[in-house]
N, CA, C and O atoms as CSV, one atom per row, in Angstrom:
chain,resi,resn,atom,element,x,y,z
A,1,MET,N,N,0.830,-1.152,0.000
A,1,MET,CA,C,0.000,0.000,0.000
A,1,MET,C,C,0.897,1.246,0.000
A,1,MET,O,O,1.557,1.529,1.000
A,2,ASN,N,N,0.925,1.964,-1.071
A,2,ASN,CA,C,1.768,3.154,-1.226
A,2,ASN,C,C,0.944,4.400,-0.924
A,2,ASN,O,O,-0.040,4.682,-1.609
A,3,ARG,N,N,1.343,5.134,0.092
A,3,ARG,CA,C,0.614,6.348,0.482
A,3,ARG,C,C,1.399,7.612,0.159
A,3,ARG,O,O,1.050,8.699,0.619
A,4,ALA,N,N,2.433,7.472,-0.612
A,4,ALA,CA,C,3.242,8.642,-0.950
A,4,ALA,C,C,2.418,9.599,-1.803
A,4,ALA,O,O,1.696,9.179,-2.707
A,5,ARG,N,N,2.534,10.862,-1.510
A,5,ARG,CA,C,1.801,11.878,-2.269
A,5,ARG,C,C,2.722,12.466,-3.320
A,5,ARG,O,O,3.914,12.663,-3.082
A,6,THR,N,N,2.177,12.734,-4.439
A,6,THR,CA,C,2.937,13.406,-5.487
A,6,THR,C,C,2.332,14.782,-5.698
A,6,THR,O,O,1.117,14.960,-5.621
A,7,TYR,N,N,3.182,15.738,-5.962
A,7,TYR,CA,C,2.745,17.108,-6.194
A,7,TYR,C,C,2.914,17.414,-7.666
A,7,TYR,O,O,3.993,17.251,-8.236
A,8,GLU,N,N,1.830,17.860,-8.268
A,8,GLU,CA,C,1.875,18.159,-9.694
A,8,GLU,C,C,2.311,19.588,-9.963
A,8,GLU,O,O,2.819,19.885,-11.044
A,9,ARG,N,N,2.125,20.467,-9.007
A,9,ARG,CA,C,2.540,21.860,-9.212
A,9,ARG,C,C,3.957,22.039,-8.675
A,9,ARG,O,O,4.359,21.343,-7.742
A,10,PRO,N,N,4.701,22.948,-9.247
A,10,PRO,CA,C,6.069,23.165,-8.759
A,10,PRO,C,C,6.048,23.765,-7.349
A,10,PRO,O,O,5.182,24.570,-7.007
A,11,ARG,N,N,6.995,23.361,-6.575
A,11,ARG,CA,C,7.086,23.879,-5.213
A,11,ARG,C,C,7.654,25.287,-5.234
A,11,ARG,O,O,8.511,25.619,-6.053
A,12,GLU,N,N,7.161,26.102,-4.322
A,12,GLU,CA,C,7.638,27.473,-4.219
A,12,GLU,C,C,8.939,27.499,-3.437
A,12,GLU,O,O,9.182,26.661,-2.569
A,13,ALA,N,N,9.761,28.469,-3.758
A,13,ALA,CA,C,11.030,28.621,-3.043
A,13,ALA,C,C,10.759,29.029,-1.597
A,13,ALA,O,O,9.810,29.761,-1.314
A,14,CYS,N,N,11.577,28.563,-0.717
A,14,CYS,CA,C,11.438,28.885,0.708
A,14,CYS,C,C,12.249,30.139,1.040
A,14,CYS,O,O,13.303,30.391,0.456
A,15,GLU,N,N,11.743,30.897,1.971
A,15,GLU,CA,C,12.483,32.042,2.471
A,15,GLU,C,C,13.161,31.619,3.765
A,15,GLU,O,O,12.514,31.077,4.661
A,16,ILE,N,N,14.438,31.861,3.864
A,16,ILE,CA,C,15.188,31.516,5.061
A,16,ILE,C,C,15.210,32.736,5.973
A,16,ILE,O,O,15.611,33.828,5.572
A,17,ILE,N,N,14.773,32.526,7.194
A,17,ILE,CA,C,14.709,33.614,8.166
A,17,ILE,C,C,15.713,33.340,9.270
A,17,ILE,O,O,15.723,32.260,9.860
A,18,ASP,N,N,16.549,34.315,9.542
A,18,ASP,CA,C,17.524,34.203,10.630
A,18,ASP,C,C,16.819,34.596,11.923
A,18,ASP,O,O,16.512,35.768,12.143
A,19,PHE,N,N,16.568,33.607,12.774
A,19,PHE,CA,C,15.834,33.841,14.011
A,19,PHE,C,C,16.540,34.859,14.899
A,19,PHE,O,O,15.883,35.676,15.544
A,20,ASP,N,N,17.861,34.820,14.939
A,20,ASP,CA,C,18.606,35.764,15.779
A,20,ASP,C,C,18.383,37.196,15.325
A,20,ASP,O,O,18.206,38.090,16.152
A,21,ASP,N,N,18.392,37.419,14.020
A,21,ASP,CA,C,18.151,38.774,13.508
A,21,ASP,C,C,16.739,39.244,13.842
A,21,ASP,O,O,16.534,40.400,14.214
A,22,VAL,N,N,15.778,38.352,13.709
A,22,VAL,CA,C,14.387,38.699,14.027
A,22,VAL,C,C,14.239,39.000,15.513
A,22,VAL,O,O,13.549,39.946,15.893
A,23,LEU,N,N,14.885,38.202,16.348
A,23,LEU,CA,C,14.825,38.405,17.791
A,23,LEU,C,C,15.397,39.765,18.181
A,23,LEU,O,O,14.811,40.477,18.996
A,24,LEU,N,N,16.532,40.122,17.603
A,24,LEU,CA,C,17.135,41.426,17.909
A,24,LEU,C,C,16.317,42.574,17.329
A,24,LEU,O,O,16.193,43.627,17.955
A,25,ALA,N,N,15.760,42.377,16.141
A,25,ALA,CA,C,14.947,43.426,15.526
A,25,ALA,C,C,13.679,43.699,16.331
A,25,ALA,O,O,13.137,44.803,16.281
A,26,ALA,N,N,13.208,42.700,17.070
A,26,ALA,CA,C,11.999,42.873,17.880
A,26,ALA,C,C,12.265,43.685,19.146
A,26,ALA,O,O,11.326,44.151,19.792
A,27,CYS,N,N,13.519,43.854,19.497
A,27,CYS,CA,C,13.866,44.636,20.698
A,27,CYS,C,C,13.790,46.131,20.397
A,27,CYS,O,O,14.006,46.566,19.265
A,28,ARG,N,N,13.480,46.901,21.429
A,28,ARG,CA,C,13.544,48.355,21.287
A,28,ARG,C,C,14.977,48.757,20.956
A,28,ARG,O,O,15.908,48.069,21.374
A,29,PRO,N,N,15.186,49.840,20.226
A,29,PRO,CA,C,16.551,50.241,19.853
A,29,PRO,C,C,17.495,50.387,21.050
A,29,PRO,O,O,18.667,50.019,20.968
A,30,GLU,N,N,16.978,50.928,22.169
A,30,GLU,CA,C,17.829,51.095,23.346
A,30,GLU,C,C,18.220,49.730,23.923
A,30,GLU,O,O,19.368,49.520,24.317
A,31,ALA,N,N,17.265,48.817,23.968
A,31,ALA,CA,C,17.538,47.481,24.495
A,31,ALA,C,C,18.509,46.733,23.583
A,31,ALA,O,O,19.389,46.020,24.064
A,32,ARG,N,N,18.351,46.894,22.274
A,32,ARG,CA,C,19.258,46.251,21.321
A,32,ARG,C,C,20.676,46.785,21.492
A,32,ARG,O,O,21.635,46.013,21.478
A,33,ALA,N,N,20.812,48.091,21.651
A,33,ALA,CA,C,22.137,48.687,21.862
A,33,ALA,C,C,22.755,48.173,23.156
A,33,ALA,O,O,23.951,47.887,23.204
A,34,ASP,N,N,21.942,48.055,24.209
A,34,ASP,CA,C,22.439,47.518,25.476
A,34,ASP,C,C,22.887,46.063,25.328
A,34,ASP,O,O,23.913,45.669,25.882
A,35,LEU,N,N,22.119,45.268,24.582
A,35,LEU,CA,C,22.485,43.866,24.360
A,35,LEU,C,C,23.805,43.747,23.605
A,35,LEU,O,O,24.649,42.919,23.947
A,36,LEU,N,N,23.979,44.570,22.585
A,36,LEU,CA,C,25.217,44.514,21.806
A,36,LEU,C,C,26.410,44.965,22.645
A,36,LEU,O,O,27.504,44.416,22.510
A,37,THR,N,N,26.209,45.959,23.507
A,37,THR,CA,C,27.269,46.390,24.412
A,37,THR,C,C,27.605,45.286,25.413
A,37,THR,O,O,28.775,45.006,25.674
A,38,GLU,N,N,26.562,44.663,25.972
A,38,GLU,CA,C,26.778,43.561,26.917
A,38,GLU,C,C,27.486,42.392,26.233
A,38,GLU,O,O,28.341,41.740,26.832
A,39,ALA,N,N,27.125,42.131,24.976
A,39,ALA,CA,C,27.785,41.060,24.218
A,39,ALA,C,C,29.265,41.374,24.034
A,39,ALA,O,O,30.109,40.484,24.142
A,40,ASP,N,N,29.582,42.634,23.758
A,40,ASP,CA,C,30.985,43.024,23.612
A,40,ASP,C,C,31.754,42.829,24.921
A,40,ASP,O,O,32.883,42.338,24.913
A,41,LEU,N,N,31.139,43.215,26.049
A,41,LEU,CA,C,31.791,43.043,27.345
A,41,LEU,C,C,31.986,41.564,27.677
A,41,LEU,O,O,33.043,41.161,28.161
A,42,LEU,N,N,30.967,40.773,27.416
A,42,LEU,CA,C,31.047,39.340,27.676
A,42,LEU,C,C,32.102,38.682,26.790
A,42,LEU,O,O,32.864,37.831,27.249
A,43,ALA,N,N,32.141,39.074,25.541
A,43,ALA,CA,C,33.137,38.526,24.621
A,43,ALA,C,C,34.542,38.921,25.051
A,43,ALA,O,O,35.467,38.113,24.973
A,44,GLY,N,N,34.705,40.156,25.502
A,44,GLY,CA,C,36.015,40.595,25.968
A,44,GLY,C,C,36.512,39.797,27.158
A,44,GLY,O,O,37.714,39.576,27.309
A,45,ALA,N,N,35.582,39.364,28.007
A,45,ALA,CA,C,35.963,38.614,29.201
A,45,ALA,C,C,36.153,37.123,28.932
A,45,ALA,O,O,37.072,36.505,29.470
A,46,PHE,N,N,35.281,36.543,28.097
A,46,PHE,CA,C,35.300,35.088,27.929
A,46,PHE,C,C,35.739,34.614,26.556
A,46,PHE,O,O,35.948,33.418,26.353
A,47,ALA,N,N,35.882,35.524,25.616
A,47,ALA,CA,C,36.362,35.170,24.272
A,47,ALA,C,C,37.252,36.299,23.778
A,47,ALA,O,O,36.940,36.949,22.780
A,48,PRO,N,N,38.374,36.537,24.482
A,48,PRO,CA,C,39.210,37.701,24.165
A,48,PRO,C,C,39.796,37.677,22.759
A,48,PRO,O,O,40.162,38.725,22.227
A,49,SER,N,N,39.889,36.502,22.155
A,49,SER,CA,C,40.414,36.451,20.785
A,49,SER,C,C,39.447,37.112,19.813
A,49,SER,O,O,39.856,37.607,18.763
A,50,GLY,N,N,38.154,37.120,20.168
A,50,GLY,CA,C,37.157,37.730,19.296
A,50,GLY,C,C,36.888,36.939,18.033
A,50,GLY,O,O,36.243,37.439,17.111
A,51,SER,N,N,37.374,35.712,17.981
A,51,SER,CA,C,37.170,34.898,16.784
A,51,SER,C,C,35.701,34.510,16.672
A,51,SER,O,O,35.024,34.333,17.685
A,52,PRO,N,N,35.209,34.379,15.451
A,52,PRO,CA,C,33.808,33.982,15.275
A,52,PRO,C,C,33.487,32.655,15.964
A,52,PRO,O,O,32.392,32.477,16.497
A,53,GLU,N,N,34.435,31.736,15.952
A,53,GLU,CA,C,34.205,30.438,16.585
A,53,GLU,C,C,34.030,30.582,18.095
A,53,GLU,O,O,33.160,29.941,18.685
A,54,ALA,N,N,34.855,31.423,18.719
A,54,ALA,CA,C,34.758,31.636,20.165
A,54,ALA,C,C,33.443,32.324,20.520
A,54,ALA,O,O,32.814,31.988,21.524
A,55,LEU,N,N,33.031,33.281,19.702
A,55,LEU,CA,C,31.768,33.970,19.947
A,55,LEU,C,C,30.589,33.016,19.783
A,55,LEU,O,O,29.644,33.056,20.571
A,56,GLU,N,N,30.639,32.163,18.768
A,56,GLU,CA,C,29.581,31.173,18.547
A,56,GLU,C,C,29.506,30.193,19.720
A,56,GLU,O,O,28.417,29.817,20.155
A,57,GLN,N,N,30.660,29.787,20.223
A,57,GLN,CA,C,30.695,28.851,21.347
A,57,GLN,C,C,30.083,29.485,22.598
A,57,GLN,O,O,29.336,28.841,23.335
A,58,LEU,N,N,30.408,30.739,22.819
A,58,LEU,CA,C,29.842,31.459,23.957
A,58,LEU,C,C,28.325,31.593,23.799
A,58,LEU,O,O,27.582,31.401,24.761
A,59,ALA,N,N,27.874,31.917,22.609
A,59,ALA,CA,C,26.435,32.021,22.339
A,59,ALA,C,C,25.742,30.681,22.547
A,59,ALA,O,O,24.639,30.629,23.091
A,60,GLU,N,N,26.375,29.613,22.122
A,60,GLU,CA,C,25.794,28.281,22.296
A,60,GLU,C,C,25.655,27.928,23.773
A,60,GLU,O,O,24.659,27.331,24.182
A,61,MET,N,N,26.647,28.295,24.567
A,61,MET,CA,C,26.577,28.033,26.007
A,61,MET,C,C,25.377,28.760,26.623
A,61,MET,O,O,24.658,28.195,27.447
A,62,LEU,N,N,25.168,30.008,26.220
A,62,LEU,CA,C,24.036,30.766,26.756
A,62,LEU,C,C,22.707,30.184,26.279
A,62,LEU,O,O,21.756,30.094,27.056
A,63,SER,N,N,22.637,29.793,25.024
A,63,SER,CA,C,21.399,29.252,24.466
A,63,SER,C,C,21.032,27.906,25.067
A,63,SER,O,O,19.854,27.574,25.195
A,64,SER,N,N,22.039,27.140,25.431
A,64,SER,CA,C,21.783,25.794,25.939
A,64,SER,C,C,21.419,25.769,27.418
A,64,SER,O,O,21.116,24.708,27.964
A,65,GLY,N,N,21.445,26.910,28.059
A,65,GLY,CA,C,21.030,26.955,29.453
A,65,GLY,C,C,22.155,27.117,30.441
A,65,GLY,O,O,21.903,27.137,31.646
A,66,GLU,N,N,23.395,27.234,29.980
A,66,GLU,CA,C,24.515,27.418,30.898
A,66,GLU,C,C,24.637,28.899,31.253
A,66,GLU,O,O,25.363,29.655,30.606
A,67,ARG,N,N,23.912,29.288,32.291
A,67,ARG,CA,C,23.916,30.684,32.744
A,67,ARG,C,C,23.727,30.679,34.246
A,67,ARG,O,O,23.343,29.664,34.829
A,68,ASP,N,N,23.994,31.799,34.865
A,68,ASP,CA,C,23.849,31.839,36.316
A,68,ASP,C,C,22.406,32.185,36.698
A,68,ASP,O,O,21.567,32.452,35.838
A,69,ALA,N,N,22.145,32.174,37.975
A,69,ALA,CA,C,20.788,32.403,38.468
A,69,ALA,C,C,20.309,33.834,38.242
A,69,ALA,O,O,19.107,34.098,38.280
A,70,GLU,N,N,21.227,34.747,38.010
A,70,GLU,CA,C,20.849,36.140,37.824
A,70,GLU,C,C,20.356,36.447,36.413
A,70,GLU,O,O,19.768,37.504,36.185
A,71,MET,N,N,20.581,35.555,35.478
A,71,MET,CA,C,20.202,35.811,34.092
A,71,MET,C,C,19.064,34.884,33.698
A,71,MET,O,O,19.199,33.662,33.746
A,72,GLY,N,N,17.948,35.473,33.309
A,72,GLY,CA,C,16.808,34.681,32.886
A,72,GLY,C,C,17.017,34.096,31.494
A,72,GLY,O,O,17.901,34.521,30.750
A,73,ARG,N,N,16.195,33.123,31.164
A,73,ARG,CA,C,16.318,32.437,29.873
A,73,ARG,C,C,16.121,33.387,28.694
A,73,ARG,O,O,16.864,33.322,27.714
A,74,ALA,N,N,15.134,34.263,28.783
A,74,ALA,CA,C,14.855,35.179,27.676
A,74,ALA,C,C,16.037,36.117,27.430
A,74,ALA,O,O,16.423,36.352,26.285
A,75,HIS,N,N,16.601,36.643,28.501
A,75,HIS,CA,C,17.745,37.547,28.346
A,75,HIS,C,C,18.949,36.798,27.787
A,75,HIS,O,O,19.665,37.312,26.928
A,76,ALA,N,N,19.165,35.590,28.275
A,76,ALA,CA,C,20.285,34.789,27.774
A,76,ALA,C,C,20.117,34.516,26.283
A,76,ALA,O,O,21.099,34.539,25.542
A,77,ARG,N,N,18.906,34.261,25.836
A,77,ARG,CA,C,18.655,33.989,24.412
A,77,ARG,C,C,18.912,35.234,23.570
A,77,ARG,O,O,19.505,35.148,22.494
A,78,ARG,N,N,18.467,36.393,24.059
A,78,ARG,CA,C,18.722,37.641,23.317
A,78,ARG,C,C,20.213,37.957,23.296
A,78,ARG,O,O,20.733,38.419,22.280
A,79,LEU,N,N,20.898,37.715,24.399
A,79,LEU,CA,C,22.331,37.956,24.462
A,79,LEU,C,C,23.080,37.013,23.519
A,79,LEU,O,O,24.054,37.417,22.883
A,80,ALA,N,N,22.636,35.779,23.430
A,80,ALA,CA,C,23.242,34.832,22.487
A,80,ALA,C,C,23.041,35.308,21.051
A,80,ALA,O,O,23.937,35.163,20.219
A,81,ALA,N,N,21.881,35.871,20.759
A,81,ALA,CA,C,21.629,36.405,19.418
A,81,ALA,C,C,22.578,37.565,19.113
A,81,ALA,O,O,23.075,37.686,17.994
A,82,ALA,N,N,22.827,38.409,20.104
A,82,ALA,CA,C,23.764,39.523,19.931
A,82,ALA,C,C,25.183,39.010,19.698
A,82,ALA,O,O,25.916,39.563,18.877
A,83,LEU,N,N,25.571,37.961,20.412
A,83,LEU,CA,C,26.900,37.378,20.209
A,83,LEU,C,C,27.026,36.775,18.812
A,83,LEU,O,O,28.068,36.903,18.169
A,84,ARG,N,N,25.967,36.118,18.345
A,84,ARG,CA,C,26.011,35.557,16.987
A,84,ARG,C,C,26.096,36.651,15.932
A,84,ARG,O,O,26.741,36.476,14.899
A,85,ARG,N,N,25.444,37.782,16.194
A,85,ARG,CA,C,25.558,38.908,15.260
A,85,ARG,C,C,26.995,39.402,15.220
A,85,ARG,O,O,27.515,39.706,14.147
A,86,ARG,N,N,27.642,39.487,16.381
A,86,ARG,CA,C,29.044,39.898,16.434
A,86,ARG,C,C,29.931,38.879,15.698
A,86,ARG,O,O,30.875,39.259,15.006
A,87,ALA,N,N,29.624,37.603,15.851
A,87,ALA,CA,C,30.386,36.553,15.156
A,87,ALA,C,C,30.216,36.687,13.646
A,87,ALA,O,O,31.174,36.536,12.887
A,88,LYS,N,N,28.994,36.969,13.224
A,88,LYS,CA,C,28.722,37.150,11.799
A,88,LYS,C,C,29.490,38.358,11.247
A,88,LYS,O,O,30.027,38.312,10.140
A,89,SER,N,N,29.532,39.424,12.025
A,89,SER,CA,C,30.275,40.627,11.624
A,89,SER,C,C,31.774,40.349,11.541
A,89,SER,O,O,32.467,40.871,10.667
A,90,ALA,N,N,32.264,39.522,12.463
A,90,ALA,CA,C,33.699,39.194,12.481
A,90,ALA,C,C,34.086,38.366,11.258
A,90,ALA,O,O,35.224,38.434,10.794
A,91,ARG,N,N,33.146,37.591,10.741
A,91,ARG,CA,C,33.421,36.785,9.541
A,91,ARG,C,C,33.461,37.639,8.279
A,91,ARG,O,O,34.158,37.313,7.318
A,92,ALA,N,N,32.714,38.722,8.293
A,92,ALA,CA,C,32.603,39.557,7.082
A,92,ALA,C,C,33.815,40.397,6.825
A,92,ALA,O,O,33.854,41.141,5.845
């Protein structure tokens, strides 16, 4: 019994959305500036080389839940997005 579906019309192209960019764009400009400043301070302390790989690793640690009790999950996620933006800028 074959239940595979076939599509006769061509599939539409997908739009790729960068969740980190959307997350930062949803922040107020002042909050976004504060996040980027905090990301720079955090990177200076824990990823002094400033390499994109080190910034990505730091962002991954924050996204995966490795944070202290003073930082909530939502803030850690926004901060990780700011670090990934810095990593993307460092690659360019």
